N, C-alpha and C positions, 0 to 999 in steps of 0.2 A: 452501497457498492454500485459501480457502473462500469460498463464495458465500452472501450473505444469503438468507433464505427467499423473498423476492420477486424475487431476482435482480438487484437494482439496485446492489449493492456487492460488491466483492471485497476480502478481507482477506489480507494477506501478512505474514509475519514474516521477520526477517533476522538474520544473524550480526553485523550492525552495531548490535544492541540496539534495534531499532525494530519497530513494528507500523505498517503503512501501509494506509489505506483508499483504494480506487480506485473510480471511477464506471464500472460495467459496463453501465449502461442507455443511455447516449448513444452515437451513432455518431460517427465522425470528422467527418462533414459537419455534424452538429448542434454539435459543439464548435468548429468553425472558422467557421461561418456563422450567427451569432446566439447562440452560446454564449459561454463565457468563453475568450477568445483566450489568456489567460495559462495556461490549463490544458493547452495543447498546445504541444509544442516540436518543432522540426525536428531530426532526428538523423542520424547516419551521413553527414555531409558532403554534404547535399543529395541523398541517394539517393531521396528521396520517401517514406521510411518515417516515419510520425508516431508519436510516443510520448507518451502522456498522463502528466502529472504527477499524483502522488497528491492526493486531496482533503484528506487530513489525515495527519500522521505523529506517532506517539506514541512517545516514548523510554522505555526502562527505565534503571535505574541501571547495572547490570552484568550483565544477563541477555540473552544471545543468544536470540532467539525461534525456537523449533523447530517450533511448530504453532499454527495458528489454527482456531477452530471457532465458527460461529454456532449458538446454541441454537434450539429451535423458536419461542421468543418473540423471536428476533432479537437476543439479547445476544451480544456477542463475547467469547470466552474465548481467551486466548493463553497459551502456556506454553513454558518452556525451563529449562535447568539453570543455576542460579546459579553465576557465575564469580567467585571471590574474588581480589582483587588489582587493582592499578592498570592492568595491561596491557590489560584488556578493557573499559575505560570508553569510552563514546561520545566522538567528537571534539567 
């Protein structure tokens, strides 16, 4: 995980060959009362825990993403080890 320099975005990488950008600036109240209702989903069978969907998801061809880092100029760098073969492709 890494935060953008102004703290409004979080970037995450995954073994599913994706980089996801998340909105770190808004509160759950802002997202549900006047924000984008589609950006928030109810999870854990009505336990009251709210989970935000990512703003954007970027896929790689066959590379699980092991690290993400924002530069000082707010460019996002993501890296991982290339996995050769059809077994590691995204769904």
